[in-house]
C-alpha positions, 0 to 999 in steps of 0.5 A: 125391424121398426114400424117405419121400416115395415111400412116402407117395405109394405109400400114397396111391395105394393108399388112393385105389384102395381108396376107389374100390373101396369106393365102387363096392361101396356104389353097388351096395348097396340101402338101404330106409326107410319112413314112415308106419308102412310106408305108403310104402317107398323103396329107394335105392342107394349112388349116390343113386338111387331104385330102388323105391317101394311105396305101400300102397293104403290111402294112395291111398284117403284122397285126401290128396295132400299126406300121400302127398307127405310120406310119399314124401319122408320115406321117400326121404330116410331111404333116402339117409340110410342110404346116407350113413351106410354110406358114411361107416362104410365110408370111416372105417374106411379112414382108419386105413390113412392111416398117415403121411399122417394129419398132412397132413389 
């Protein structure tokens, strides 16, 4: 292995460790989203787990189960979307650290 290849391998290992650390940090973060003007609020974490769900009692009194289901789905999906966007933004900043590895991807 020549010196350039060793340098590239070292750089790749460093980047891999940094990415794992970022993913762990993002996994602990929470993201909140609402639907129906705040009638349903979902909180998810960066591991795509639903950690909290709040439903305004007035939604329940309406008796429209399908609407409630749609609001829950919309709020949870928006939370996941926000988590994904945070992950993409965080990891895209690391891609600048690829240096000489950029051309390989």
